[in-house]
N, C-alpha and C positions, 0 to 999 in steps of 0.2 A: 455654610456649605451643607447641602442635604443630598444624600444618596438615596435614590429610589430604585427598587427592583420591580421589574414587570414580570408577573407570574406567567403570562401567556407567551406564546412564541416559541423560540428555539430553546430546547433543554440541553444541558451539558451531557456529555458522555458518562456512562457508568464507569467508575474507576477501573474495573477489570477490562472493560472494552477499550479504554484508553491505553492500558498496558498492552493488550493484544495488537492494537493499531500502531503501537510504537515499534513493532518488529519489522514490518515489510520495508519501510523506507531505508533504514541503515543497511539492512541485509542486501536489498537489491542495489543500493548505491555501492556497497562493497563489491558485489559481483560485477558491476560496471567498471569499477576501478581495476579489478583484477583482469577483466577483459582487455582494458587498455594496456595493462602491464604485459599480458600475453601477446598482444599485437606488437608491442615494442621489443620484446625479448624472445618470444617463441619458446619459453620454458614451459613444459607441460604442466608443472605444478600450479601455475596461475590458472589454467583451465580447470584443474581439479578444485581449486579454491572457489572459482565461480560456480561450479556445480553444487558444492555444499552450501554456499551462501544463498543460492537460488532456492534450494530445498528448504532451508530455514525460513526464508521469506514466504514461501508457499504455505508452510505450516502455520506461522503466525497470521498471515493474510487469510488463510482458510478459516481459522477460528473467528477472526474479525468479520469475515464475510457471513459466516453462520449467525453471529450475534446481530449483525445488521439486518439479516433476513427475518430473524425472530422479532426484532424491533419494528420492522416494517409492518408486520401483521398484528403485532400486539398493540400498537398505538391506535387510538380511536379518534384521532384528530382529522379535521376536514382537509387540511393541507399536508399531504404526505409527499409533496414534490421534492423537498430537500432530502428526505429519507430515501426516496426512490433514486434520485441522482447519485447519492452516496453509495447506495447498494449497487447501482449499475457500474459506477467507476471501480468499486472493489471487485465486482465480477469480471470486468474486462481486464483489470490488473492481474487477477488470479489466473484467468484463462491464458493471457499472453505470457505470464510467468511460467505456466505449465508447458506451453509450447517452447519457451526458452529453455526449460529444463530438458525437454526432449532433444532440442538442438545441441545442448551442451553434453548430452549423453553420447554423442558421436565421438569419433576420433578428434583429438584436440585441433589438428590441422583443419578439419572439416567444419569446425564451429565458426570460423571467420568467413565473411563479415556478418552473416545473419545473426549470430549470437550477440555480437556487439550492438547491432541495431535493435534487437529485441530487448537487450539490457537497458538501452537508453529509453525506449518507450515504456518499459515496465517501471523504471525508476521515476519517470515523469508522472506516470499514473499513480504510483505510490505517494508521490508528493502531493498530487491533487487530492487523493483520498484522505491523506493526513490533514490537509488544509481544510477540507470540508468537515471532517470529523471533529477536529479540535476547535473550529471556529464557532461552535455552538454555545460557548460560554458567553453569557450576557452579564455585563457588569452593572448596568443600570445607568440612569442619568445622573450627572453631577451638576448641581447648581451652586 
């Protein structure tokens, strides 16, 4: 059995970038779960949890977005398509997350159903961004 690594193609994430990318998905998913809990119980504290979780997801996602922007201009490869798609997904995730934070800044009763819909979309975008970001690891061919 021989394992060969291919130096060209997709490179893995920097470890610090991987840590920053790990924040948005669980925080936005937690906000989605607390939005579902608020919809079921109408306890105001669930809306407060959502607001804080969204803010945390925006901080981590903002740093990951900044890192991907720097990576997009720093790399001198001919095919920047994957990096550009990754950056655009992170940008849309962060933008909709910011809108979601503004919606959740209103009165708790006024956040539904827009806040729930935005939380679903933001969580899905965070999942797609994590999928694209973490799928850069290449293990090589095994024969």
